[in-house]
Structures are given as C-alpha cells and as structure tokens.
Phi, psi and omega in degrees: 000129179274167177298320174234160182283120187287342183290340177263141180294134181276310182080157172074194184253153171284150178247151173253113183264110179199162179241119180249015181296132178292326183216117178196164173247313170224132185225132177264130180274143179228148181291164185295132176084352179281146180249144181298124177078013179258067175081188185281347180302333182304322184247012182286124173248125187270154177298142176079011170299143179263151180238124176233118179236115184286164172301132183091004176236163176220129175266136184241121176256122185242123181211171179248144178211122184055039176070025179230139179278127186241142178236133178233143187243134173237115184271140174280161006277145178205137179212102190205165168268140183284109176206166183287346180291310184256000179217069184290340180294342176265010184297339179284352182271354180297317181290354179276341182288138174290156173296151180085010172085017178295137181293153182270161183259123176201140173270136177242123180244139171256128175246127182275108179275341185270340187281133170260127179262137178245126179234117174287137176229157175214134173251116183296168181305133178214157186271135170237157188231140173283128185298338179278339183219072187287002178277347189243105175269130185251115175300129180225138174237155183226142170221153182184195181217140173241143185243131179213171175207172174264123182249306179262090184294332174293318172298324181294318183297321179297338184261345186226147174268123187288332188287340174237026181291125179235124177303319185296316183295315185298318178297325179293320178300320177295309182303319179291318176303315180295316182297319176301313187289320181295318176305314180296319182292315185290328179293330183262353181301319180300321182277320183284323184241017173055046176263116177301138181297321185287353179248013187289331180299326182280352185254027185302312180299320179295310182298324179303311180299322175300320186281317191301314182291313184290317181297325182294323180290315185293319183293325176291322183283325190264334187237346181071036181246163174255115178278122181265344178177147171230130187236103171283107185290321184197145165244119190246126175264137177281097187277000175260000180283156182290320181301321177295314181292325177289319177293320175304317184295310181301308184294326179295320174299315179298314182295330179293313178300316180299314182298318178298316178298318182293322177297316176298316181296323180292315180300322181294316180292328179291321177292321181293322178293321182290323178294318177298322175295318177297320180295315180296319180289327174301312179295326175295323179296313179298323183290315182293324184245047182299319186297312178301315182298320177296318178299319182296314182295320181298317177301322179295319177300319185293318180296317179298323179296319180296321179294322181296316177300325178295335179278350190291323179289323182289337176271358181078020182294317186271004182278146175238120183249110179265007186276002178085005176283179186287335178272111181237212179291116181273094183291327182293318181294317182299318179297324181289324177296316179298324178295315184296313184299321177298318186290321174296316178301310184301315180293326179289324179295315178298327179290326182279338186305307182302336188267349183272151178273196179295157182294342188268354184265146181247152181247129179302149182298136175079004179251128179265116184292146178287154180290147177277117180284141176287153176294129180216143181236149168271152181235138180271121174231123184049038180065027175231144184269129176236153181123199009277159183239136176283167184301324181295321178291320176302321181294322177294318183294321182295319182290334180266357179085000175294336183235123179241178186289335180267001178294138179277131184225159178205148174217168179303133180103340177276140184278342174200174175292147182221152173294145186296331176288344180269353184261125185299323181293336184258347183303325186291342179290341184250006180290141187257132180296123176295153180290148177288127183292145182284139181284000000 
C-alpha cells in the first residue's frame, strides 16, 4: 500500500525532505518555494517525496489526527521515498491526504544529535563573604563555557515547543541557568568547603568540579540536554574594592599573630629537644667512662672527709680537760669525727682498690705504682670509632645486639682493627648457651 493512491493524479512536484544547514540544533523543513507563515503550503508534503536523514540526525513529523497532535520519529541514516512499504511508521498519514492527490499537512523538524553546542557565560561582580569575617563583602566575577548536546530527543521535545524553537533564545536560557547556579556555588564555597575568600581565585579547578556534576543533572532535568563539559575559565576578585582591602588587613594581622605564636612554640620545642640531646650525651659519656666517674666521686668524698678531720682540732673535738672545768671530753663530737673518718677510709680504700696490684706483689719504698688501666676497646660504627668501652659495657652491648661478632674493634697495642669474634678477650661475649641435655 502506497502512502497515496497511485490511481489518482497527484499534481505538483515531488519534494526532497532533507536538511543541508551547516550548523543547527533544531531546523524546520519547508517545501521549495514556501514562505514562512504563508498558508498551509508551508507544511504540505507531496506524494512520492523523498526523505533523507543523515547519521546523527532525527526527523520529527508533527501532524494532527482527530484533533490530537501526533509525532513520528525517523532516525538517520535514512534515504527513501515516502511510502508505506519502506516507511510503515507513516501509514497513519495516508488518510490525511485530500482526494485528487492533494498533499497532506505535516511539520517536519530535523534535530541534530551530533552537534555540540558551546555557550559562554559570565557572572558579573557580586559580593561573597568569608564566614569568619561577615562584615567584609568582596566583589567576585566568574566567566566560563558550558558544552552540551541533545541525546534523548523525545525528552527534549517534551520540554520544548518545536514550532517556535529559536536557538538564540534557547542558548540564552542555558546561559541564565548556568550563571545562576555558578553564582550560588561560588558564593557558598567559603562556608561550605572552607575556602578563604582571598584565595578563591586559586581554587578554580576545585569549584569547577563542584559545579559540573550538579549542574549537569539540573540542565538534563530542566532542558533535556546532555552536558559534556563545564569550563570555568576564571574567577576574578575586585582587588581595588574596599571590602578586599579590609579583609586583607584583618587576615594579615591574624596571620602575623599566628606565625609569631607558631615560631615561639617551635623555638620552645627546639630548646627542649636540644636539652634532651645534651642530657642524653652526658649520660652516654658517664656510661662510657663509668670507672673514672666513680673514682672522681670517691675522691670528692675523700676530700670532704679530710676537710672535716681538719676541723676537729679547731672545734675542740680532740681536747681532753682534766682540770675539772666545764669543758671536758666531747664524746658526741668525737663519735661524729670517728664516723666521718670511717667513711673517708672506706672511700679512699675503694678509690685505691683498682689501682693496687695483687696482694703478693711488693712496691719499692718511695715509689708510687701507676694505676692499672682497665681493658677498653673502640668499636667501629658507621665508619666512625666510638668508645673506648670496658669489657662490662661491651658485654651489655653484645647482649642488646649493639655489638656483634662481626663488629670491628680496636684497643691500644693492636696493629689494626679486628672482628670481635677474632679477639680472644671478646670471644666469650658471643658464646651461645647450649641446650640442656634430656635425662
């Protein structure tokens, strides 16, 4: 069945329904020679007309049937003669033709699904406020570009009247909607996302991400378009405004106070750290030279005791008065002196013990023997010599893992550094206790 009855004369010429516009979003087709608003000829489609719809386009036929508007969609690519054999979706148009081959009435719109529209937008200067300093409004302007296309053409047509669609008006609607939403996002960015107003120019990328997702959803819902990108080109602060200068002065004072406080805190922590390092180094020195430290302290006690003994005569401690006067033998002072003398003796003996030889050796008269120095080794750590350490300290270091059998050691008399396991005096520090045999 043909779109029109072939047995009847058609009259007129065939039309080619196609869109050759180089750039469009929605374009209305008109027959050749038809003028806008000049009767029904504007929408007349003749029998046998051809339809060509390119890839990325959709042709929309809009006609009335039973006082109801009907829409038919033809997606590209498509190149055919309008008849019911190859275009059954238009079979309902057959009854709309007048007898004698009079063309039927239908509006044809082409929608470009492939074109991406770019709309530049600009938000003139408006005041934004830092939530910490709400008395100072700073003028800010925003400019950028939004890119979109039509993906769901059915949803798009539901939101827009095709017969009076103007791309310029539509772009202005998009521009206004984008500007309102961008302005709202930028104005709330300091409070919502903790962005200082004076730094908002440097946060363009962050604000762009905040805008893009939500704005894409809004434009899809309200305008039926698919947003492919939003590019905020710049956020500009009016740095000549009074509000900007007042906010800069306030924040500069606060920053100065904060920096001073942080500097003082840093210096105090540095002082404590330095004292702790000095104390640790002092304790390390005492540990390394524990023997000399003990001798030094014992000598201090001996000197103090000698000084106390020297005061006994001046205090009358050793005097004995047999003449019957009130001053007699001072027993309490004598006991105190004996106690001090005993302590002095013990400390002197302790100080001299490391310096004396074996009990069987004798010392020539009038000759003071030199002190016997304890055995001490230097240890190589990170290519540096530390020490010297006595055997007791080395034993502790070996037990804690600070000294191993492969550690290099050296003492006076050795020709070169040796591994600790190769030194006879140190071999025992690394011996492992064998397991107890089972009974």
